[in-house]
C-alpha positions, -999 to +999 in steps of 0.1 A: +000+000+000+014+034-010+014+059+019-009+089+015+013+120+008+011+151+031-016+175+019+008+204+026+033+190+002+008+185-025-005+221-021+031+233-025+036+214-057+003+226-072+009+262-062+044+261-078+031+247-111+002+272-112+023+302-103+055+294-123+042+276-154+006+283-159-001+319-148+029+336-165+014+326-199-022+336-191-037+350-224-003+348-241-001+313-255-012+298-288-037+270-289-050+242-310-081+220-308-082+183-300-103+157-318-132+163-293-131+201-300-117+211-267-088+235-265-052+225-260-021+246-253+016+239-248+010+250-212-014+220-206+013+197-218+042+213-199+023+216-167+012+179-169+049+169-175+062+189-146+034+176-123+043+141-133+079+146-121+071+165-089+042+143-078+063+111-082+086+125-055+056+127-031+043+092-040+059+070-066+027+057-082+011+060-117-003+093-129-034+097-151-035+131-169-061+146-192-036+151-220-027+114-222-043+091-248-072+070-237-050+039-239-024+055-216-051+066-192-066+031-190-032+016-183-025+041-156-059+035-140-054-002-139-019+001-125-030+026-098-053+007-075-030+012-045-022+048-054-029+071-084-023+107-092-052+121-113-043+154-129-060+181-150-031+205-157-053+234-168-091+230-162-109+257-181-084+261-210-108+281-231-110+306-203-072+306-200-066+315-236-094+341-237-084+361-207-110+348-182-095+341-148-117+310-140-092+282-147-074+259-123-048+232-118-066+202-103-048+172-087-062+143-067-045+114-050-067+083-053-067+049-038-090+020-048-108+043-072-116+071-048-100+104-040-083+107-006-065+141-013-078+168-036-063+202-045-078+228-070-058+259-074-069+290-094-037+310-098-052+340-114-076+343-085-051+333-058-075+307-044-063+273-032-090+248-024-080+216-007-093+186+011-082+153+028-106+124+033-121+126+068-103+159+077-124+186+060-119+210+032-105+246+031-099+276+009-066+293+016-066+276+050-101+287+060-125+258+066-153+253+041-181+262+036-175+299+040-211+311+035-244+296+046-266+275+022-299+287+008-329+274+027-349+264-004-344+259-041-363+291-048-335+310-030-306+290-045-278+300-069-272+271-093-241+263-113-253+247-145-235+236-177-265+236-201-244+225-231-240+189-219-275+183-205-302+163-223-319+189-245-353+185-230-341+190-194-320+220-204-350+236-221-373+231-191-347+244-167-341+275-187-378+283-193-391+274-158-361+274-134-368+262-098-339+282-085-332+319-080-303+324-104-279+305-126-241+307-133-216+289-155-179+299-153-164+272-176-143+253-151-158+221-138-131+218-111-139+252-098-176+246-100-173+219-074-153+242-052-178+270-055-205+246-042-182+236-014-175+272-004-212+282-006-209+304-036-232+280-055-260+262-037-267+237-065-247+221-093-257+203-125-235+190-152-243+165-180-210+147-182-175+152-167-144+131-171-125+116-142-099+144-141-127+170-140-143+157-108-116+137-089-104+166-067-135+187-067-158+159-056-137+152-025-136+189-017-174+191-018-178+159+002-154+172+029-172+205+030-205+187+039-221+188+005-240+160-012-238+146-047-253+120-071-257+117-109-287+120-132-290+082-130-282+074-094-282+088-058-249+071-055-223+093-072-198+065-074-221+041-092-216+035-129-189+045-153-158+060-136-146+077-168-176+100-174-203+110-150-231+135-148-234+156-116-263+165-095-249+181-063-257+207-037-242+223-006-265+203+018-282+169+019-316+186+020-310+208-011-295+179-030-326+157-023-349+186-035-327+193-065-327+156-075-365+154-071-371+185-092-347+174-120-363+140-120-397+155-125-385+177-153-367+148-171-399+129-177 
C-alpha cells in the first residue's frame, strides 16, 4: 500500500506549477483543438509533465492526466489501485486562452478508485481549495463552507452547464427554473469548489471526465455537501470515466434538487 502524501506537500507542488508555469502565460499562448473540439495549449502539456515529475517525488505511483491518450489513461488507471495521481493541468483552458480568470490546476491522489486528497488551485484568483478524506476542506486555509446555504431551491444559486445536459431537461430548466439564479464559469473543477464554499447552492453537469471531478468531488464531500448523478443517488455508481453531476451544498438541497430534476426529465 502506498502511503498517503502530506496534503501540505501536494499544495506546495500545485501552487508552484500554477504560479510558475501556468499563470505567466495567461492569455499569451497559442492553442489548437483536440479531436473532441476542446482547447489544448503547450501550457497544458508542460504543466502535466512537470506535475508528473514532482508528484512522483511525493508518492511513486502512476499518474493519469487529461492530456494522455485514452489507452495511456486506461493503463495508468489499472496500475493505480494502490495509489494514483489524477491530474487536470489546466481545467478551463478556453477561459485561460481568452483572458477569463476562471481556470485551475486540479490534482487528486486516489486509492482503490476514490480520491483521498484533492487540490484545486486557481492561480489568477489566488485561491487554493484543498481537502483530505475525513479531515475537512479549506480555501486558503479557511474551513469550508464559508457562507451559509440557501434554505430552499427558490433562494438558491445554481451552477449549470447547459451544453452537456439532455436537450429536454436543459430547455425546461431555462424556461421554468426552480432556483433563484444560474451561473456557468467554464471550469468544472472550480464549480465543485464553488458549491463547497457556498458560492453555489446547486450544481448540475451533463457529463464530466475523471480528471474533471476527482479533486473537486472530494472537496465538496469534505465541506459537507452531497452529490449524485442524473442516473443514481450514489455518485460513485456507474462509469468511472464520465459522470453527470447533481450536487448541492447540503443533503436537503440535494434531495430537493434531484426530485425537481427527476420530475422535469420525464
